[in-house]
PAGUZA-735942 format. One record per residue: x negated, z negated, y negated of N, C-alpha, C in turn; residue number from 1. Coordinates in Angstrom, 2 decimals. Each point is the difference from the previous one (the first is absolute). Layout:
# residues N
[[X; Z; Y]; [X; Z; Y]; [X; Z; Y]; NUM];
...
END
This chain:
# residues 224
[[1.09; -15.40; -4.98]; [0.55; 1.28; -0.44]; [0.70; 0.75; 1.13]; 1];
[[-0.17; -0.43; 1.23]; [0.58; 0.73; 1.11]; [1.52; 0.04; -0.04]; 2];
[[0.61; -0.95; -0.73]; [1.46; -0.02; -0.07]; [0.53; 1.27; -0.66]; 3];
[[-0.82; 0.71; -0.75]; [0.44; 1.20; -0.71]; [0.09; 1.20; 0.94]; 4];
[[-0.62; -0.10; 1.16]; [0.10; 1.03; 1.02]; [0.49; -0.68; 1.27]; 5];
[[1.26; 0.09; 0.25]; [0.58; -0.64; 1.17]; [-0.46; 0.72; 1.27]; 6];
[[-0.42; -0.77; 0.98]; [-0.47; 0.57; 1.26]; [0.98; -0.34; 1.13]; 7];
[[0.08; 0.87; 1.01]; [-0.75; 1.24; 0.21]; [0.42; 1.10; -0.98]; 8];
[[-0.91; 0.93; -0.24]; [0.23; 0.96; -1.07]; [-0.47; 1.40; 0.37]; 9];
[[0.64; 0.99; -0.60]; [-0.43; 1.39; 0.07]; [-0.45; 0.40; -1.40]; 10];
[[-1.23; 0.48; -0.13]; [-0.51; 0.44; -1.29]; [-0.20; 1.51; 0.06]; 11];
[[0.64; 0.71; -0.92]; [-0.13; 1.45; -0.06]; [-0.95; 0.37; -1.13]; 12];
[[-1.11; 0.63; 0.37]; [-0.97; 0.47; -0.98]; [0.37; 1.43; -0.40]; 13];
[[0.42; 0.20; -1.23]; [0.44; 1.32; -0.45]; [-1.15; 0.99; -0.17]; 14];
[[-1.24; -0.53; -0.11]; [-1.18; 0.83; -0.26]; [0.29; 0.91; -1.21]; 15];
[[-0.37; 1.28; 0.11]; [0.26; 0.92; -1.12]; [0.69; 1.27; 0.51]; 16];
[[0.82; -0.17; 1.02]; [0.74; 1.13; 0.54]; [1.03; 0.48; -1.02]; 17];
[[0.25; 1.32; -0.03]; [1.02; 0.55; -0.89]; [1.35; -0.66; 0.20]; 18];
[[0.26; -0.36; 1.24]; [1.28; -0.61; 0.34]; [0.11; -1.46; -0.44]; 19];
[[-1.08; -0.55; -0.59]; [0.00; -1.42; -0.31]; [-0.65; -0.33; -1.34]; 20];
[[0.04; 0.95; -0.93]; [-0.52; -0.24; -1.35]; [1.06; 0.40; -1.02]; 21];
[[-0.09; -0.57; -1.20]; [0.94; 0.34; -1.06]; [1.43; -0.35; 0.38]; 22];
[[0.93; 0.93; -0.26]; [1.41; -0.23; 0.33]; [0.20; -0.23; 1.49]; 23];
[[-0.84; 0.66; 0.81]; [0.11; -0.18; 1.45]; [-0.39; -1.40; 0.43]; 24];
[[-0.89; -0.62; -0.76]; [-0.40; -1.38; 0.31]; [1.19; -0.93; -0.16]; 25];
[[0.74; 0.18; -1.08]; [1.19; -0.82; -0.24]; [1.04; 0.25; 1.07]; 26];
[[0.20; 1.26; 0.34]; [0.98; 0.36; 1.03]; [-0.35; -0.64; 1.34]; 27];
[[-1.27; 0.09; 0.39]; [-0.43; -0.56; 1.28]; [0.07; -1.53; -0.01]; 28];
[[-0.38; -0.59; -1.12]; [0.06; -1.46; -0.11]; [1.44; -0.50; 0.15]; 29];
[[0.94; 0.75; -0.54]; [1.41; -0.38; 0.13]; [0.47; 0.08; 1.45]; 30];
[[-0.54; 0.97; 0.74]; [0.32; 0.11; 1.43]; [-0.54; -1.22; 0.74]; 31];
[[-1.23; -0.38; -0.36]; [-0.62; -1.18; 0.62]; [0.82; -1.25; -0.29]; 32];
[[0.45; -0.12; -1.23]; [0.82; -1.14; -0.39]; [1.33; -0.01; 0.76]; 33];
[[0.61; 1.17; 0.14]; [1.27; 0.12; 0.70]; [-0.11; -0.49; 1.44]; 34];
[[-1.08; 0.43; 0.69]; [-0.20; -0.40; 1.38]; [-0.30; -1.50; 0.08]; 35];
[[-0.81; -0.49; -0.93]; [-0.34; -1.42; -0.01]; [1.24; -0.87; -0.13]; 36];
[[0.90; 0.38; -0.88]; [1.22; -0.77; -0.21]; [0.97; 0.15; 1.17]; 37];
[[0.12; 1.22; 0.50]; [0.92; 0.26; 1.10]; [-0.41; -0.75; 1.25]; 38];
[[-1.30; 0.05; 0.32]; [-0.51; -0.63; 1.22]; [-0.44; -1.45; -0.22]; 39];
[[0.03; -0.43; -1.27]; [-0.44; -1.35; -0.36]; [-1.43; -0.25; 0.50]; 40];
[[-0.86; 0.97; -0.31]; [-1.40; -0.07; 0.38]; [-0.88; 0.08; -1.25]; 41];
[[-1.23; -0.45; 0.14]; [-0.94; 0.02; -1.12]; [-0.76; 1.32; -0.04]; 42];
[[0.17; 0.72; -1.11]; [-0.67; 1.28; -0.19]; [-0.62; 0.00; -1.40]; 43];
[[-1.25; 0.43; -0.10]; [-0.67; 0.12; -1.30]; [-0.57; 1.40; -0.14]; 44];
[[-0.21; 0.43; -1.23]; [-0.54; 1.33; -0.24]; [-1.26; -0.10; -0.85]; 45];
[[-0.98; 0.83; 0.33]; [-1.24; 0.07; -0.76]; [-0.06; 1.37; -0.65]; 46];
[[0.05; 0.04; -1.32]; [0.14; 1.27; -0.71]; [-1.16; 0.26; -0.95]; 47];
[[-0.07; 1.24; -0.44]; [-1.01; 0.39; -0.97]; [0.11; -0.84; -1.27]; 48];
[[-1.12; -0.26; -0.64]; [0.00; -0.82; -1.21]; [1.00; 0.54; -1.04]; 49];
[[0.07; 1.32; -0.12]; [0.87; 0.60; -1.02]; [1.48; -0.12; 0.34]; 50];
[[0.32; -0.39; 1.22]; [1.39; -0.13; 0.42]; [0.48; -1.44; 0.10]; 51];
[[-0.91; -0.95; -0.15]; [0.36; -1.41; 0.19]; [1.15; -0.42; -0.92]; 52];
[[-0.08; 0.34; -1.27]; [1.00; -0.45; -0.96]; [1.39; 0.52; 0.35]; 53];
[[0.11; 1.30; 0.25]; [1.31; 0.58; 0.28]; [0.57; -0.49; 1.34]; 54];
[[-0.88; -0.11; 0.99]; [0.48; -0.45; 1.32]; [0.44; -1.46; -0.06]; 55];
[[-0.78; -0.83; -0.66]; [0.34; -1.43; -0.06]; [1.29; -0.24; -0.79]; 56];
[[0.33; 0.90; -0.93]; [1.25; -0.10; -0.73]; [1.19; 0.42; 0.86]; 57];
[[-0.29; 0.94; 0.92]; [1.08; 0.61; 0.78]; [0.39; -0.78; 1.25]; 58];
[[-0.91; -0.83; 0.53]; [0.29; -0.71; 1.25]; [-0.33; -1.48; -0.10]; 59];
[[0.56; -0.76; 0.92]; [-0.23; -1.45; 0.02]; [-1.01; -0.42; 1.07]; 60];
[[-0.38; 0.94; 0.87]; [-0.99; -0.33; 1.03]; [-1.39; -0.07; -0.63]; 61];
[[-0.97; -0.68; 0.63]; [-1.33; -0.14; -0.57]; [-0.72; 1.34; -0.19]; 62];
[[-0.66; 0.11; -1.14]; [-0.78; 1.20; -0.32]; [-1.47; -0.38; -0.14]; 63];
[[-0.86; 0.76; 0.67]; [-1.44; -0.27; 0.00]; [-0.75; 1.16; -0.63]; 64];
[[-1.14; -0.31; -0.60]; [-0.91; 1.05; -0.46]; [-0.79; 0.49; 1.21]; 65];
[[-0.54; 1.20; -0.08]; [-0.79; 0.53; 1.11]; [-1.49; -0.38; -0.13]; 66];
[[-0.36; -0.49; -1.18]; [-1.41; -0.36; -0.25]; [-0.09; -0.66; -1.36]; 67];
[[-0.94; -0.90; -0.16]; [-0.38; -0.49; -1.33]; [-1.52; -0.13; -0.03]; 68];
[[-0.54; -0.06; -1.20]; [-1.43; -0.23; -0.20]; [-0.22; -1.45; -0.40]; 69];
[[-1.23; -0.50; 0.10]; [-0.26; -1.40; -0.32]; [-0.15; -0.29; -1.49]; 70];
[[0.10; 1.03; -0.83]; [-0.25; -0.15; -1.43]; [1.10; -0.77; -0.72]; 71];
[[-0.43; -0.71; -1.05]; [0.95; -0.64; -0.89]; [0.25; 0.94; -1.17]; 72];
[[1.05; -0.24; -0.78]; [0.28; 0.89; -1.14]; [-1.22; 0.16; -0.90]; 73];
[[-0.28; 1.25; -0.39]; [-1.16; 0.26; -0.83]; [-0.40; 1.47; 0.07]; 74];
[[-1.25; 0.26; -0.23]; [-0.51; 1.37; -0.03]; [-0.28; 0.50; 1.42]; 75];
[[1.04; 0.34; 0.71]; [-0.12; 0.47; 1.39]; [0.87; 1.24; 0.19]; 76];
[[-0.43; 1.09; -0.58]; [0.78; 1.24; 0.07]; [0.30; 0.40; 1.44]; 77];
[[1.27; 0.24; 0.28]; [0.41; 0.44; 1.33]; [0.23; -1.11; 1.00]; 78];
[[-0.28; -1.24; -0.38]; [0.18; -1.12; 0.93]; [1.49; -0.31; 0.18]; 79];
[[0.34; -0.47; 1.20]; [1.36; -0.45; 0.29]; [-0.05; -1.53; 0.01]; 80];
[[0.60; -0.60; -0.98]; [-0.12; -1.44; -0.18]; [1.12; -0.78; 0.70]; 81];
[[-0.36; -1.15; 0.52]; [0.99; -0.88; 0.61]; [1.06; -0.37; -1.01]; 82];
[[-0.45; -0.24; -1.23]; [0.92; -0.40; -1.07]; [1.06; 1.07; -0.27]; 83];
[[-0.43; 1.27; 0.02]; [0.95; 1.06; -0.35]; [0.99; 0.28; 1.13]; 84];
[[-0.45; -0.04; 1.26]; [0.96; 0.27; 1.08]; [1.01; -1.13; 0.10]; 85];
[[-0.45; -1.22; -0.27]; [0.92; -1.14; 0.01]; [1.01; 0.12; -1.13]; 86];
[[-0.46; 0.43; -1.17]; [0.86; 0.10; -1.17]; [1.14; 1.00; 0.19]; 87];
[[-0.24; 1.03; 0.83]; [1.04; 1.02; 0.19]; [0.80; -0.19; 1.29]; 88];
[[-0.22; -1.12; 0.69]; [0.88; -0.34; 1.10]; [-0.59; -0.18; 1.38]; 89];
[[-1.29; 0.25; 0.18]; [-0.61; -0.20; 1.33]; [-0.17; -1.49; 0.28]; 90];
[[0.25; -0.38; 1.25]; [-0.18; -1.42; 0.37]; [-1.27; -0.17; 0.84]; 91];
[[-0.68; 1.11; 0.27]; [-1.22; -0.06; 0.80]; [-0.65; 1.37; 0.08]; 92];
[[-1.02; 0.09; 0.84]; [-0.73; 1.26; 0.10]; [-0.63; 0.19; 1.37]; 93];
[[-0.08; 1.24; 0.41]; [-0.84; 0.36; 1.14]; [-1.42; 0.08; -0.51]; 94];
[[-0.96; -0.23; 0.86]; [-1.41; 0.15; -0.35]; [-0.76; 0.53; 1.21]; 95];
[[-1.03; 0.79; -0.28]; [-0.94; 0.45; 1.05]; [0.64; 0.89; 1.05]; 96];
[[1.02; 0.77; -0.39]; [0.58; 0.96; 0.94]; [-1.08; 0.97; 0.45]; 97];
[[0.15; 0.58; 1.16]; [-1.02; 0.92; 0.52]; [-0.24; 1.19; -0.93]; 98];
[[0.98; 0.29; -0.85]; [-0.14; 1.09; -0.96]; [-0.53; -0.49; -1.35]; 99];
[[-0.20; -1.30; -0.11]; [-0.47; -0.60; -1.25]; [-0.84; -1.24; 0.31]; 100];
[[-1.07; 0.23; 0.75]; [-0.83; -1.12; 0.45]; [-0.75; -0.64; -1.17]; 101];
[[-0.23; -1.31; 0.15]; [-0.67; -0.78; -1.05]; [-1.17; -0.78; 0.62]; 102];
[[-1.18; 0.05; -0.58]; [-1.09; -0.84; 0.50]; [0.44; -1.46; 0.03]; 103];
[[-0.41; -0.73; 1.00]; [0.52; -1.35; 0.19]; [-0.28; -0.94; -1.18]; 104];
[[-1.11; 0.19; -0.68]; [-0.28; -0.86; -1.16]; [1.04; 0.22; -1.10]; 105];
[[0.38; 1.25; -0.20]; [1.00; 0.33; -1.00]; [1.39; -0.43; 0.49]; 106];
[[0.22; 0.15; 1.29]; [1.27; -0.40; 0.59]; [0.25; -1.49; -0.23]; 107];
[[-1.01; -0.80; 0.25]; [0.12; -1.44; -0.19]; [0.36; -0.33; -1.45]; 108];
[[-0.68; 0.66; -0.92]; [0.25; -0.22; -1.42]; [1.43; 0.42; -0.37]; 109];
[[0.45; 1.11; 0.59]; [1.34; 0.51; -0.28]; [1.07; -0.96; 0.50]; 110];
[[-0.21; -0.52; 1.20]; [0.95; -0.97; 0.57]; [0.08; -1.25; -0.87]; 111];
[[-1.15; -0.47; -0.43]; [-0.04; -1.21; -0.83]; [0.75; 0.23; -1.31]; 112];
[[-0.20; 1.18; -0.59]; [0.68; 0.29; -1.26]; [1.50; 0.16; 0.21]; 113];
[[0.38; 0.64; 1.10]; [1.43; 0.17; 0.31]; [0.67; -1.37; 0.16]; 114];
[[-0.67; -0.92; 0.66]; [0.55; -1.33; 0.20]; [0.22; -0.72; -1.33]; 115];
[[-0.92; 0.20; -0.94]; [0.16; -0.61; -1.32]; [1.25; 0.53; -0.70]; 116];
[[0.33; 1.23; 0.31]; [1.19; 0.62; -0.59]; [1.25; -0.23; 0.87]; 117];
[[-0.18; -0.78; 1.08]; [1.08; -0.33; 0.93]; [0.61; 1.25; 0.63]; 118];
[[-0.87; 0.91; 0.37]; [0.40; 1.20; 0.73]; [-0.32; -0.18; 1.48]; 119];
[[0.91; 0.40; 0.86]; [-0.22; -0.03; 1.44]; [-1.05; 1.06; 0.35]; 120];
[[-0.91; -0.33; 0.89]; [-1.03; 0.95; 0.40]; [0.16; 0.37; 1.48]; 121];
[[0.05; 1.29; 0.25]; [0.07; 0.54; 1.36]; [-1.23; 0.88; 0.18]; 122];
[[-0.96; -0.49; 0.75]; [-1.27; 0.71; 0.15]; [-0.02; 0.78; 1.31]; 123];
[[-0.24; 1.29; -0.11]; [-0.09; 0.85; 1.19]; [-1.40; -0.04; 0.58]; 124];
[[-0.09; -0.04; 1.32]; [-1.29; 0.02; 0.70]; [0.10; 0.97; 1.17]; 125];
[[-1.14; 0.43; 0.48]; [0.01; 1.01; 1.07]; [0.10; -0.59; 1.40]; 126];
[[-0.41; -1.25; 0.15]; [0.03; -0.61; 1.34]; [-0.10; -1.52; -0.09]; 127];
[[-0.01; -0.65; 1.15]; [-0.05; -1.46; 0.05]; [-1.31; -0.56; -0.54]; 128];
[[-1.08; 0.76; 0.12]; [-1.29; -0.47; -0.51]; [0.03; -0.09; -1.52]; 129];
[[0.58; 1.01; -0.63]; [0.10; -0.05; -1.46]; [1.01; -1.07; -0.43]; 130];
[[1.02; -0.20; 0.81]; [0.99; -1.05; -0.29]; [-0.70; -1.36; -0.06]; 131];
[[-0.92; -0.24; 0.93]; [-0.73; -1.27; 0.04]; [-0.87; -0.18; -1.24]; 132];
[[-0.52; 1.11; -0.53]; [-0.82; -0.06; -1.22]; [0.86; -0.24; -1.23]; 133];
[[1.10; 0.71; -0.09]; [0.84; -0.04; -1.19]; [0.79; -1.30; -0.13]; 134];
[[0.28; -0.67; 1.11]; [0.80; -1.24; -0.08]; [-0.71; -1.06; -0.85]; 135];
[[-1.32; 0.12; -0.14]; [-0.76; -0.95; -0.81]; [0.42; 0.07; -1.47]; 136];
[[0.57; 1.14; -0.40]; [0.42; 0.18; -1.39]; [1.42; -0.54; -0.25]; 137];
[[0.65; -0.44; 1.07]; [1.31; -0.64; -0.05]; [1.12; 0.86; -0.61]; 138];
[[0.13; 1.24; 0.45]; [1.17; 0.79; -0.44]; [1.25; -0.56; 0.66]; 139];
[[1.15; 0.32; -0.54]; [1.26; -0.49; 0.57]; [0.29; 0.68; 1.34]; 140];
[[-0.27; 1.31; 0.07]; [0.22; 0.76; 1.21]; [-1.22; 0.89; 0.28]; 141];
[[-0.26; 0.23; 1.27]; [-1.01; 0.96; 0.40]; [0.69; 1.03; 0.89]; 142];
[[-0.09; 1.26; -0.41]; [0.66; 1.09; 0.73]; [-1.04; 0.80; 0.78]; 143];
[[0.06; -0.08; 1.30]; [-0.95; 0.70; 0.86]; [0.53; 1.40; 0.31]; 144];
[[-0.76; 1.01; -0.40]; [0.40; 1.39; 0.22]; [-1.20; 0.82; 0.49]; 145];
[[-0.10; 0.26; 1.30]; [-1.08; 0.86; 0.49]; [0.11; 1.37; -0.69]; 146];
[[-1.02; 0.44; -0.75]; [0.07; 1.23; -0.78]; [0.37; 1.25; 0.80]; 147];
[[-0.46; 0.05; 1.25]; [0.24; 1.19; 0.81]; [1.46; 0.16; 0.40]; 148];
[[0.80; -1.05; -0.17]; [1.42; 0.07; 0.37]; [0.93; 0.18; -1.20]; 149];
[[-0.55; -0.16; -1.21]; [0.81; 0.12; -1.21]; [0.55; 1.42; -0.14]; 150];
[[1.29; 0.09; -0.24]; [0.63; 1.30; -0.18]; [0.36; 0.71; 1.29]; 151];
[[-0.33; -0.63; 1.13]; [0.27; 0.61; 1.30]; [1.35; -0.42; 0.55]; 152];
[[0.24; 0.39; 1.25]; [1.28; -0.30; 0.64]; [-0.13; -1.05; 1.10]; 153];
[[-1.22; -0.48; 0.21]; [-0.24; -1.05; 0.99]; [-0.35; -1.28; -0.75]; 154];
[[0.77; -1.04; 0.20]; [-0.19; -1.23; -0.76]; [-1.14; -0.84; 0.54]; 155];
[[-0.48; -0.88; -0.86]; [-1.07; -0.92; 0.39]; [0.48; -0.92; 1.13]; 156];
[[1.29; -0.35; -0.01]; [0.51; -0.90; 1.04]; [0.00; 0.66; 1.37]; 157];
[[0.05; 1.33; 0.04]; [-0.05; 0.73; 1.26]; [-1.41; 0.40; 0.38]; 158];
[[-0.74; 0.53; -0.98]; [-1.35; 0.51; 0.27]; [-1.04; -1.10; 0.10]; 159];
[[0.12; -1.01; -0.86]; [-1.02; -1.05; -0.04]; [0.61; -1.39; -0.16]; 160];
[[0.83; -0.41; 0.94]; [0.61; -1.33; -0.11]; [-1.05; -1.12; -0.01]; 161];
[[-1.14; 0.29; 0.63]; [-1.06; -1.01; 0.03]; [-0.54; -0.32; -1.39]; 162];
[[0.09; 0.99; -0.91]; [-0.46; -0.21; -1.38]; [0.90; -1.01; -0.71]; 163];
[[1.31; 0.09; 0.27]; [0.94; -0.95; -0.60]; [-0.26; -1.40; 0.54]; 164];
[[-0.17; -0.11; 1.30]; [-0.28; -1.31; 0.60]; [-1.30; -0.59; -0.53]; 165];
[[-1.04; 0.83; -0.08]; [-1.30; -0.47; -0.48]; [0.06; -0.39; -1.47]; 166];
[[0.80; 0.73; -0.77]; [0.14; -0.30; -1.42]; [0.74; -1.31; -0.21]; 167];
[[1.02; -0.21; 0.82]; [0.74; -1.27; -0.06]; [-0.94; -1.17; 0.30]; 168];
[[-0.85; 0.18; 0.97]; [-0.98; -1.02; 0.35]; [-1.01; -0.20; -1.11]; 169];
[[-0.41; 1.11; -0.63]; [-0.99; -0.06; -1.08]; [0.52; -0.78; -1.21]; 170];
[[1.31; 0.02; -0.19]; [0.59; -0.69; -1.15]; [0.44; -1.42; 0.31]; 171];
[[-0.27; -0.43; 1.22]; [0.37; -1.36; 0.41]; [-0.65; -1.02; -0.94]; 172];
[[0.81; -0.92; -0.51]; [-0.51; -1.01; -0.92]; [0.01; 0.45; -1.44]; 173];
[[0.35; 1.26; -0.23]; [0.06; 0.55; -1.35]; [1.44; 0.01; -0.49]; 174];
[[0.18; -0.06; -1.32]; [1.34; 0.10; -0.57]; [0.45; 1.45; -0.14]; 175];
[[-0.91; 0.92; 0.19]; [0.34; 1.42; -0.10]; [0.89; 0.39; 1.17]; 176];
[[1.10; 0.68; -0.30]; [0.93; 0.44; 1.03]; [-0.33; 1.43; 0.42]; 177];
[[0.23; 0.30; 1.27]; [-0.35; 1.31; 0.55]; [1.13; 1.02; -0.10]; 178];
[[-0.35; 1.15; -0.57]; [0.87; 1.17; -0.02]; [-0.76; 1.11; 0.71]; 179];
[[0.71; 0.89; 0.66]; [-0.68; 1.12; 0.67]; [0.64; 1.32; -0.41]; 180];
[[-0.79; 1.06; 0.09]; [0.51; 1.31; -0.36]; [-0.76; 1.10; 0.72]; 181];
[[0.34; 1.22; -0.32]; [-0.58; 1.22; 0.55]; [0.86; 0.54; 1.14]; 182];
[[0.69; 1.08; -0.28]; [0.80; 0.67; 1.01]; [1.33; -0.64; 0.31]; 183];
[[0.35; -1.06; -0.70]; [1.26; -0.70; 0.25]; [1.18; 0.89; -0.42]; 184];
[[0.92; 0.25; 0.92]; [1.15; 0.84; -0.36]; [1.25; -0.24; 0.84]; 185];
[[-0.02; -0.95; 0.93]; [1.18; -0.26; 0.83]; [0.35; -1.48; 0.04]; 186];
[[1.21; -0.27; 0.49]; [0.44; -1.39; 0.20]; [-0.96; -0.75; 0.89]; 187];
[[-0.39; 0.63; 1.08]; [-0.89; -0.63; 0.97]; [-1.37; -0.30; -0.59]; 188];
[[-0.50; 0.88; -0.88]; [-1.29; -0.23; -0.66]; [0.03; -1.30; -0.78]; 189];
[[1.07; -0.20; -0.75]; [0.14; -1.21; -0.81]; [0.16; -1.22; 0.89]; 190];
[[0.88; 0.10; 0.97]; [0.28; -1.12; 0.90]; [-1.27; -0.46; 0.72]; 191];
[[-0.77; 0.95; 0.50]; [-1.21; -0.34; 0.74]; [-1.05; -0.61; -0.91]; 192];
[[-0.09; 0.50; -1.25]; [-0.96; -0.54; -0.95]; [0.29; -1.47; -0.28]; 193];
[[1.29; -0.33; -0.15]; [0.40; -1.39; -0.24]; [-0.28; -0.87; 1.22]; 194];
[[0.28; 0.54; 1.16]; [-0.24; -0.73; 1.24]; [-1.48; -0.31; 0.19]; 195];
[[-0.86; 0.90; -0.47]; [-1.44; -0.18; 0.15]; [-0.61; -0.93; -1.05]; 196];
[[0.83; -0.44; -0.96]; [-0.50; -1.00; -0.94]; [0.04; 0.36; -1.47]; 197];
[[0.43; 1.21; -0.34]; [0.09; 0.39; -1.41]; [1.27; -0.56; -0.62]; 198];
[[0.01; -0.14; -1.33]; [1.20; -0.45; -0.70]; [0.69; 1.17; -0.69]; 199];
[[-0.56; 1.20; 0.18]; [0.61; 1.16; -0.61]; [-0.81; 1.25; 0.25]; 200];
[[0.53; 1.12; -0.50]; [-0.68; 1.28; 0.16]; [-0.13; 0.69; -1.35]; 201];
[[-1.02; 0.83; -0.11]; [-0.26; 0.79; -1.19]; [-0.04; 1.46; 0.44]; 202];
[[0.81; 0.83; -0.64]; [0.00; 1.42; 0.35]; [0.30; 0.85; -1.21]; 203];
[[-0.25; 1.31; 0.14]; [0.22; 0.92; -1.11]; [0.76; 1.24; 0.45]; 204];
[[-0.73; 0.96; 0.57]; [0.58; 1.32; 0.30]; [1.20; -0.05; 0.94]; 205];
[[0.05; -1.02; 0.87]; [1.12; -0.11; 0.92]; [1.33; -0.07; -0.72]; 206];
[[-0.03; -0.53; -1.24]; [1.21; -0.08; -0.82]; [-0.04; 1.00; -1.14]; 207];
[[-1.11; 0.04; -0.73]; [-0.07; 0.82; -1.21]; [0.10; 1.50; 0.27]; 208];
[[-0.41; 0.44; 1.19]; [0.06; 1.42; 0.33]; [1.12; 0.33; 0.98]; 209];
[[0.82; -0.99; 0.30]; [1.10; 0.21; 0.95]; [1.11; 0.84; -0.62]; 210];
[[0.65; 0.83; 0.81]; [1.13; 0.79; -0.47]; [1.17; -0.92; -0.35]; 211];
[[0.10; -1.11; 0.74]; [1.06; -0.97; -0.26]; [-0.63; -1.39; -0.04]; 212];
[[-0.62; -0.38; -1.13]; [-0.69; -1.29; -0.07]; [0.90; -1.19; 0.24]; 213];
[[1.26; 0.09; -0.38]; [0.93; -1.11; 0.23]; [0.18; -0.26; 1.49]; 214];
[[0.15; 1.07; 0.76]; [0.18; -0.13; 1.45]; [-1.24; -0.59; 0.64]; 215];
[[-1.17; 0.46; -0.43]; [-1.26; -0.52; 0.54]; [-0.15; -1.48; -0.33]; 216];
[[0.27; -0.36; -1.24]; [-0.16; -1.39; -0.40]; [1.01; -0.91; 0.70]; 217];
[[1.18; 0.52; 0.25]; [1.00; -0.76; 0.75]; [-0.55; -0.36; 1.38]; 218];
[[-0.63; 0.99; 0.64]; [-0.56; -0.24; 1.33]; [-1.14; -1.01; -0.06]; 219];
[[-0.85; 0.12; -1.00]; [-1.11; -0.93; -0.15]; [0.49; -1.42; -0.21]; 220];
[[1.04; -0.15; -0.81]; [0.55; -1.32; -0.31]; [0.52; -0.70; 1.25]; 221];
[[0.47; 0.75; 0.94]; [0.51; -0.58; 1.24]; [-1.10; -0.70; 0.79]; 222];
[[-1.25; 0.38; -0.28]; [-1.12; -0.58; 0.74]; [-0.46; -1.35; -0.52]; 223];
[[0.46; -0.37; -1.20]; [-0.42; -1.28; -0.57]; [0.71; -1.18; 0.68]; 224];
END
């Protein structure tokens, strides 16, 4: 399934910011697509469940869900199903983000169900130790994001490069590819992350809350 997300890659998590939901989600996704095509780089967007359909219709770049549950279709009020996000255009999903943590037993079940639906899985972890635990579940990507750096202006590649190196080592022998995030917002942040062993970066506010997201994303793309 990795062919559906060309690496190296930049993944923009829209979260639920006003600037990245509803009509703004479509607008921002089109900016991401514009930069991806202009720079000939791989860019994907992770959007709210309610925006997946409209965004996937509006752009050709990969669209991801921000979360799914392990449930199959049935009596599961409020559940986000793998089947439904796939049906409206998602090609994969984030899981276990620091803002939406999942107990590992449920995480494993969710990954297994996502794989049955042929959805790409990108599992977020807080450090290299959790990366070593989660790789046993065989997700396609593991995104290491130290929680204390998320939303900040200092990137993991600058503040904790040793975490990237240790995470790369932790995934040795695994098919899971390493992505890193937290505080990523410059060309150098991306470049250094790749040099340290990651195949891409995951970020949110650096783009979604930027006054000029196109300019920011252009700079990030130069680092790939």
